[in-house]
N, C-alpha and C positions, 0 to 999 in steps of 0.2 A: 444596122446602120440606118439612121434616119435620113430624110431628104435633105436637110440642111448640111449635114456632114458630107453627103455625096456631092452636093453642089460645091462645097468648099474644096474638095479634092479635085473636082473637074476644073475649077478655076486656078488651082495652084499648080496642077500638072503642066499646063502649057507654059507657065512662067518658068518652072524648073527646067523644062525642055529647052526653052529659049536661052536660059543662062548656060546650060550645058553646051548648046550649039555655039553660042558666042565664045565659050571657053575653047572649044576645039578649033574654031576659026582663028582665035588669037594664037593658039599653039602652031597652027599651020603657017600663019603669017610670020611669026617670030621663031620659026623652028631652029634656026641657027643659034639664036640666043639661048634657047632651052637646051640645045646640045652642049653649050658651054658649061651649064650647071650640072649636066648629067654625071660627070665624074664625081663631083662633090656629093650629089645625091646618092650615088651608088656606094661611095665610101661610107656614108653614115648608115645606110641600110645594112651593108655587109658587116661593118666593124662595130656599129653602135646598137642598132635595133635588133638584128638577129641574135647576137649574143645575150640580149636581155632575157631570153628564155632560160639561160643558165642560172638565173637567180632562184629558180624553183628548187634547186638542190639545197638551198638554205633551210628549207622546210622538210627535208628528207634526211634519212641516214644513207647518204649516197654511196653506192659501190660502183666503181668503174666496170666491174664484171657484169652487174645486173643492168646498168644503164638508168636513165632518168625514169623510164616508164615502169620499171619493176622494183626500184628501190623503195624501201619502207618510208612512209610519211610519218614524221614525228612532230609536226606543227612548229611551235615556237620554242622547242626544247633547246636548240642551239643558242637562241637569243637569251633565254633565261640563264644558261650556263655562262655566257659571256658577261652579262650584267652582274652576276654573282661572283665572277672571278676577281680576285684581289688586284690583278693586273689592269683592270678596266680603269680605275681611278688614275693610275700612273700614266697609262696610255693617253687618256683624255687630257690630263694636265699637260703632258709634253706636247701633244698635237696642238692644243689651243694656245699655249704660250708661244710656240714657234710661229704659228699663223698670226697671232696678234702682234708679235714683234715685226713680222713682215708687213702687216697691214698698217701699223703706226709709222714705221721708219722707212719702209721701202715704197709703199704705194704713193706717197706724195712726191717722191723724187723725180719720176718721169714728168710729172706736171711742172715742177720747178725747172727742170732742165729744158723742157720745151719752151717755157716762157723766156729763159735766158737765150736759147738758140734763136728764138723769134726776134730778139733785139739785135742780132748780128747782121750788119748790113753788107759786109763783104761776102758775096756769094761763094767764092772759091774757098775762103776760110771756113765758112759755115758748112759746106759739103765735106771738107776734110775732117772737121770735128765730128760731124754726124757719122762718117765712115769709121772713125776711131772708136766711138762709143757703141756702134752697132756690133763690132767684131766679136766681143766676148760672148754674145748670144750664140754664135755658131760653134763655140767650143763645147765639147762634151763634158759632163760632170767628172768623168774619169780624168781628163786633162786638168780640170780646175782643182780636183782633189790632189793630183800630183804636184801642181804648182803650190798649193797650200802647204803640203808636206815639205817641199823644198824651202819654202820661206820660213815656216814656223816650227819645224822640228827642233826639239830641245837639244839634241846632240849635234846635228849638222845643219840646222836651218840657218839661212842667211841672216835673218833678223836677230836670232840669239847669238850668232857669231859676232855681229856688230855690237850687240850689247856687252858681250864679254870683252871685246877690244876696247870698249869705252869704260870698262871697269865695273860693270853691273853684272848681277847674277842672271843666268838664263831663266826664262819664263816658260812654264809648261802650258803652252797655248792649246795643244791638242789633247791633253789629258786633264784639263781643268774643267770641272763641272760648271763652274760659275761663268765660264767663257764660251761654252759650247753653243748656246742659243745665239749669242752675239756673233760668233764665227759664222754660223749658218746665214744669219741675216746679212752680214757683210758680203758673203759670197753671192747671195741673191742680188744685192745692190750692184755689185761690180758686173755681174753677168747680164742682168736683165733691164737695168735702168735705161740704157741707150735704146734698146729695142722697144721699150714701152713708150718712147717719145713719138713713134711713128703715127699712132692714132691721134695723139694730142696735137701734133703739128699739122696733120691733115685737117683737124677741126679748126685750128687757128687760121689756116689758109683760107677757110670759107668765110671768115669775117669780112664784112663790107669795108673796104679801105676808106670810104667816105666818112665813116664814123670816126676814124682816127683824124682825118683832116678837119672835121668839125670840132673835135676835141682840141686840136692844136689852135684853132682860131679862138676858142674860148680860153686858151691859156693853160690847158692841162698838160702836165709833164708826162714822161714815159711811165712813171709809177702809177699815176692816176689813170692813164689810158689802159694800163694793164688791169688795174683793179676794177674800173667801171665799164670797160668795153670787152677786153679779152676774156677775163674770167667768167662774166655772165654769159658770154657767147658760147663758151665750151662747157658750161655747167651741166647740161644734159648728158654730154659725153662722159664727163667725170662720174656722174651718178650711175650711168649704165655700167661703167667699168667697176665701180665700187660694188654694185649689186652682183655682178659676175664674180668678183673677187670673194664676196661673202659666200657664194655658192660653192667655192672650192676651198673653204676655210679648213675643212677636214683633210685636205690633200696637201701635205707639206713637201712632197717629192721623195719617193722611195730611194731613187738612185743617189741623190745628194746625201741623205741621212745614212744610208747603208755604207757608203764609201767613207764617211767621216766618223762613223761610230766605232768605238773600241770598248773593251771590257771595263775600263775605268769610268767612262762616261755613260755606260748603258742605262743607268737610272734616269738620266735626263735626255737620252737620245732615242729610246725605244718609242716608236709611234705606231699608229694603226697599220701603216704600210709594211713596216718591218715585222710586226706581229703576224700579219696575214701571210707574209712570205715564209716565216718560220713554221707556222702551223699548216699552211696549205701546201707549199712546195716541198719543204723539208720533211714534215711529219705526215703528209698525206691526209690531213683532216680537211677534205674539200668542202664538206657541208658547213662545218664550223667557220672556216675562213670566209666562205661566201656570205654567211650571216653577218660577219663583222663588216665586210665590204658593203653589204646592203644597208646596214645601219649608217655607215658613213654617207651613202648616197641619199638616204632619207633626210638626214640632218642638213645636207647641202641643199636639197630641193626645198625643204621647209624655210631655210634662211633666205633663199632667192624669192620665194613667194611672199614672205613677210616683208622683206626689204622693198620689193616692188610695190606692195600695197601702201607702205609708208610713203614711198616716193610719190605715188599717185595722190595720196591725201594732201601732200604739200604742193600739188600742182605740176609735178614733173612728169615727163613722158614715161619713164621706166623702161623695162625691157620689152614688155608686151602690153 
């Protein structure tokens, strides 16, 4: 170590110590605020970060009897097996199509609904509508699947019974391959559109009211105010939500697909989540199913990083 390097280390050390001291002083001063975030931090550590060690079995021939430390390492054998599997193309197509349909048809609806709710001036009426559209979010997919069967069943569904009373033939909604992706998208729209308005309405409430008043003086109507004031003000929030949505594009929801899937529509319903469930839980292929799950995670992370870089290039804030 030369004299110049030693001098730099001596000058840098007090600065780092000062920053560390300031950090601990801030923590002591705001200790109650840090206590508020402690449950959330513990949740992510226990349920998100610690289980990440489990991805190591994707590179092993894992045996529950031997454990992670003694199981044989096989490298990328499970990934090669998955990519060469004829089911890979089918799973990838189904997952991407369901995700793209949700992205195209479901993602814009909370934004549109938030803009419409923002125009409601009667506070009591607005709160009532918000409560009504929020409620489906709290229903489990089991209940929603049950409601779907009661409505659309070919033999005893209410919709087909009404069609028969009107003189039409019943429609096989639940066993029609051409309608399966549409049915999943409509379920997502009904369940989550209202809940998705919470973040958008919060962003809209932060817009300076003086901008609307100035626009009124200039003669701008409600449509122009929405287009030139509201939408630009919430653009960053929309972009962040879009980036996060792209990160979960490989996750279409196991429970929903599993409950709605049947033998007739299996070719269009089988996705990565159901494939992992069959191979990992039912067949005990833990390493192979972990490799499939790790592949999904890598794709999601890659999409988030790329989308964030693109947003940064266009001058947006992005996620980080």
